[in-house]
C-alpha positions as CSV (number, residue, x, y, z in Angstrom):
1,M,10.7,-32.5,-5.4
2,R,8.5,-29.7,-4.1
3,R,8.8,-26.5,-6.0
4,K,9.5,-23.2,-4.3
5,L,9.3,-19.5,-5.3
6,S,10.2,-16.3,-3.6
7,V,8.1,-13.2,-4.3
8,K,8.6,-9.5,-3.2
9,A,5.6,-7.5,-1.9
10,P,6.5,-3.8,-1.8
11,A,4.6,-1.2,0.3
12,K,2.7,1.7,-1.3
13,I,2.0,5.3,-0.4
14,N,-0.8,7.5,-1.6
15,L,0.5,10.7,-3.2
16,A,-3.1,11.8,-3.6
17,L,-6.3,10.3,-2.3
18,D,-9.8,11.8,-3.0
19,V,-13.2,10.5,-2.2
20,L,-16.0,11.6,-4.5
21,H,-19.2,10.1,-3.1
22,K,-20.6,6.9,-1.6
23,R,-21.8,4.4,-4.2
24,S,-25.0,2.4,-4.2
25,D,-23.0,-0.8,-3.4
26,G,-21.8,0.7,-0.1
27,Y,-18.2,1.4,-1.3
28,H,-16.9,5.0,-1.8
29,E,-15.9,6.2,-5.3
30,V,-12.3,7.2,-5.0
31,E,-9.5,8.7,-7.1
32,M,-6.0,7.9,-5.9
33,I,-2.4,8.3,-7.1
34,M,-0.3,5.4,-5.6
35,T,3.3,4.5,-5.9
36,N,5.6,1.8,-4.4
37,V,8.4,2.4,-1.9
38,D,11.4,0.2,-1.2
39,L,10.0,-1.4,1.9
40,A,8.8,-4.9,1.2
41,D,7.6,-8.1,2.7
42,R,8.9,-11.3,1.1
43,L,6.7,-14.4,0.5
44,E,8.2,-17.9,0.2
45,L,5.8,-20.2,-1.6
46,T,6.4,-23.9,-1.2
47,E,4.2,-26.7,-2.7
48,L,2.7,-29.1,-0.2
49,R,1.8,-32.8,-0.6
50,R,-1.5,-32.2,1.2
51,D,-4.2,-30.1,-0.5
52,E,-4.2,-27.2,2.0
53,V,-3.1,-23.6,2.4
54,I,-0.8,-22.9,5.3
55,I,0.3,-19.4,6.3
56,E,3.3,-18.6,8.5
57,S,4.5,-15.1,9.4
58,T,7.4,-13.5,11.2
59,S,4.8,-11.1,12.8
60,G,2.5,-12.1,15.6
61,F,0.0,-9.4,14.4
62,V,-0.7,-11.2,11.1
63,P,-3.5,-13.7,11.0
64,D,-2.6,-17.2,9.8
65,D,-6.1,-18.3,8.7
66,Q,-8.8,-17.3,6.3
67,R,-8.6,-13.6,7.4
68,N,-5.1,-13.4,5.9
69,L,-5.3,-11.8,2.4
70,A,-2.5,-14.0,1.0
71,Y,-4.5,-17.0,2.2
72,Q,-7.6,-15.6,0.4
73,A,-5.5,-15.1,-2.8
74,A,-4.4,-18.8,-2.8
75,A,-7.9,-20.0,-2.0
76,L,-9.4,-17.9,-4.8
77,L,-7.0,-19.3,-7.4
78,K,-7.5,-22.9,-6.2
79,K,-11.2,-22.6,-6.4
80,R,-11.4,-20.6,-9.6
81,Y,-9.0,-22.9,-11.5
82,S,-9.6,-26.2,-9.8
83,I,-6.1,-26.4,-8.4
84,K,-5.6,-29.5,-6.1
85,Q,-2.1,-28.6,-5.1
86,G,-1.4,-27.5,-1.5
87,I,0.8,-24.5,-0.7
88,S,2.8,-23.1,2.2
89,I,3.1,-19.3,2.3
90,K,5.8,-17.9,4.7
91,I,5.6,-14.1,5.0
92,D,8.7,-12.3,6.1
93,K,6.9,-9.2,7.4
94,Q,8.8,-6.0,7.1
95,I,5.9,-3.6,6.3
96,P,4.1,-2.4,9.5
97,V,0.7,-4.0,10.0
98,A,-2.5,-1.8,9.7
99,A,-0.4,1.2,8.7
100,G,-2.1,2.5,5.5
101,L,0.8,1.1,3.4
102,A,-1.2,-1.8,1.8
103,G,1.0,-4.5,3.4
104,G,-1.8,-7.2,3.5
105,S,-2.9,-6.2,0.0
106,S,0.6,-6.4,-1.4
107,D,1.0,-9.9,0.2
108,A,-2.2,-11.0,-1.6
109,A,-0.9,-9.5,-4.9
110,A,2.5,-11.2,-4.5
111,A,0.7,-14.5,-3.7
112,L,-1.4,-14.1,-6.9
113,R,1.7,-13.4,-9.0
114,G,3.8,-16.1,-7.5
115,L,1.1,-18.9,-7.6
116,N,0.2,-17.9,-11.1
117,E,3.8,-18.7,-12.1
118,L,4.3,-21.7,-9.8
119,W,1.1,-23.4,-10.9
120,G,1.4,-22.5,-14.5
121,I,-2.1,-20.9,-14.7
122,G,-0.9,-18.3,-17.3
123,L,-3.0,-15.3,-16.3
124,S,-1.9,-11.8,-17.4
125,Y,-1.4,-9.1,-14.7
126,G,-4.6,-7.5,-15.9
127,E,-6.5,-10.8,-15.2
128,L,-4.7,-11.2,-11.8
129,A,-5.6,-7.6,-10.9
130,K,-9.3,-8.3,-11.7
131,L,-9.2,-11.3,-9.4
132,G,-7.4,-9.3,-6.8
133,S,-10.3,-6.8,-6.7
134,E,-12.4,-9.5,-5.2
135,I,-10.1,-9.7,-2.2
136,G,-9.5,-6.0,-1.5
137,S,-9.5,-2.5,-3.1
138,D,-5.7,-2.0,-3.1
139,V,-4.8,-5.5,-4.4
140,S,-5.4,-4.6,-8.0
141,F,-2.8,-1.8,-7.8
142,C,-0.4,-4.1,-5.9
143,V,-0.5,-6.7,-8.6
144,H,0.9,-4.2,-11.2
145,G,3.0,-2.1,-8.8
146,G,4.8,1.0,-10.0
147,T,2.9,4.2,-10.1
148,A,-0.8,4.5,-11.0
149,F,-4.0,6.5,-11.0
150,A,-6.7,4.3,-9.5
151,K,-10.5,5.0,-9.8
152,G,-13.7,3.2,-8.9
153,R,-13.2,1.7,-5.4
154,G,-9.5,1.4,-6.3
155,E,-9.7,-1.4,-8.8
156,V,-9.6,0.6,-12.1
157,I,-5.9,1.2,-12.7
158,H,-4.2,3.5,-15.2
159,A,-0.4,3.2,-15.2
160,L,1.7,6.4,-14.8
161,D,5.4,7.1,-15.3
162,A,7.6,6.8,-12.2
163,P,8.0,10.0,-10.2
164,P,11.5,11.5,-9.9
165,P,13.6,9.5,-7.3
166,C,13.7,10.8,-3.7
167,W,14.0,9.6,-0.1
168,V,10.8,8.7,1.7
169,I,10.7,8.7,5.5
170,L,7.8,6.7,7.0
171,A,6.7,7.1,10.6
172,K,4.0,5.0,12.2
173,P,2.8,5.6,15.7
174,S,1.9,2.6,17.9
175,I,-1.8,2.9,17.4
176,G,-4.3,1.3,15.0
177,V,-6.7,3.2,12.8
178,S,-10.1,1.7,11.7
179,T,-10.5,2.5,8.0
180,A,-14.2,1.8,8.3
181,E,-14.5,4.4,11.1
182,V,-12.6,7.0,9.1
183,Y,-14.9,6.6,6.1
184,R,-17.9,6.6,8.4
185,R,-16.9,10.0,9.7
186,L,-16.1,11.5,6.3
187,R,-18.3,14.3,5.1
188,T,-17.8,14.6,1.4
189,A,-19.7,17.9,1.1
190,E,-17.3,19.6,3.6
191,M,-13.9,18.3,2.7
192,K,-11.2,20.0,0.6
193,H,-10.4,17.9,-2.4
194,P,-6.8,17.4,-3.5
195,D,-5.8,18.3,-7.1
196,V,-5.5,14.7,-8.5
197,Q,-5.0,15.9,-12.1
198,G,-2.3,18.4,-10.9
199,M,-0.5,15.5,-9.3
200,I,-0.7,13.4,-12.5
201,K,0.8,16.4,-14.5
202,A,3.5,16.8,-11.9
203,I,4.5,13.2,-12.2
204,E,4.4,13.3,-16.1
205,D,6.6,16.4,-16.0
206,K,9.0,14.8,-13.5
207,N,8.5,17.9,-11.4
208,Y,9.5,17.1,-7.8
209,E,8.5,20.4,-6.4
210,A,5.0,20.2,-7.9
211,I,4.6,16.7,-6.6
212,C,5.3,18.0,-3.1
213,Q,2.9,20.9,-3.5
214,N,0.1,18.7,-4.8
215,L,0.2,16.0,-2.0
216,G,-3.3,15.6,-0.6
217,N,-5.5,13.1,1.2
218,V,-9.1,13.8,2.2
219,L,-9.0,11.1,4.9
220,E,-6.2,12.9,6.7
221,D,-8.3,15.5,8.5
222,V,-10.6,12.8,9.9
223,T,-7.7,10.7,11.2
224,L,-5.9,13.7,12.6
225,K,-9.0,14.6,14.7
226,L,-9.4,11.0,15.9
227,H,-5.7,10.5,16.7
228,P,-3.7,13.6,17.8
229,E,-0.5,11.5,17.7
230,V,-0.7,11.5,13.9
231,R,-0.9,15.3,13.8
232,Q,2.1,15.5,16.1
233,I,4.2,13.3,13.8
234,K,3.2,15.3,10.7
235,E,4.1,18.6,12.4
236,K,7.4,17.1,13.6
237,M,8.3,15.9,10.1
238,E,7.5,19.3,8.7
239,S,9.6,21.1,11.3
240,L,12.6,18.8,10.5
241,G,12.6,20.0,6.9
242,A,10.7,17.5,4.8
243,D,9.7,19.0,1.4
244,G,6.3,17.4,1.5
245,V,4.4,15.5,4.2
246,L,1.2,13.5,4.0
247,M,-0.6,10.7,5.8
248,S,-0.9,7.5,3.6
249,G,-4.3,5.9,3.1
250,S,-6.4,6.0,6.3
251,G,-3.3,6.2,8.4
252,P,-1.7,6.2,10.8
253,T,1.6,6.2,8.8
254,V,2.8,9.6,7.8
255,F,5.5,10.0,5.1
256,G,7.9,12.8,4.2
257,L,9.8,13.4,1.0
258,T,13.3,14.8,0.6
259,R,15.9,14.6,-2.2
260,H,18.9,15.1,0.2
261,E,20.4,12.3,2.1
262,S,21.7,14.6,4.8
263,R,18.2,15.9,5.4
264,M,16.7,12.4,5.3
265,Q,19.1,11.4,8.0
266,R,18.2,14.5,10.1
267,I,14.4,13.7,9.8
268,Y,15.0,10.0,10.5
269,N,17.0,10.7,13.6
270,G,14.6,13.4,14.8
271,L,11.7,11.0,14.6
272,R,13.2,7.9,16.1
273,G,12.9,9.1,19.6
274,F,9.5,10.5,18.9
275,C,7.7,7.6,17.2
276,G,7.3,3.8,17.4
277,Q,8.4,2.7,13.9
278,V,10.5,4.9,11.5
279,Y,11.9,3.9,8.1
280,A,14.0,5.7,5.5
281,V,13.5,4.2,2.1
282,R,13.6,5.1,-1.6
283,L,10.7,5.8,-3.9
284,L,10.5,2.8,-6.3
285,G,7.9,3.9,-8.8
286,E,8.6,1.0,-11.2
287,K,6.2,-1.8,-12.2
288,N,6.6,-5.3,-10.8
289,P,8.7,-7.5,-13.1
């Protein structure tokens, strides 16, 4: 009988994102605070009789070949550990695509965790995260999940406590943002750096107000100039009463934080007629089981 396994792949937001400089390897040196939210894809892993990797997705925007990060995760494990077993990966896509929420990276991380269990490889999360860094910069964080301070190009992970619980409203306009283009236009000498250490302290102190005050993302100014729609969503969210508002990653998704369900509902309703995709979810903050 073919074995099956279901794995959850939660989205992430950046509470703080700083870029320090461009490295000699072409990547940028970053410092980021990331945390999971309760919006997730689900991967169904099913062993195949033939030695191949098959990707299916509920979204037509997700590639089903070698460009897919979950495919790359499976291929990497098969090659590195001489696995001759085929696998079908069905992705129930709930996280918006190309949104700055690490949907593809989280799918890859979920594939690594699930296949490690299904195939009995026996790697630790630390070893899986190191493998994940070969696929993409956010995959290492997504293997562990929870809340973390990430350095290097995003692959050096230091776990943090979960922030205090709150509502997170996510709003994604119907545009795509090129991460490469945003980084190309970034001028590290001119930008205002967020207080990453201040954010770490706010999380350690469980200080919700300080978390909202220390939200910061150096990529935001670049994306707001390139895409006025993102600025309009941010301003709308602020006017509706969110305690803190920030763009996640290179965008275009903007998130707002609030502790009050009534205010969450007001922000959510106010954005639905204004923006393509809107979600109201909870902050997760806890590590993957």
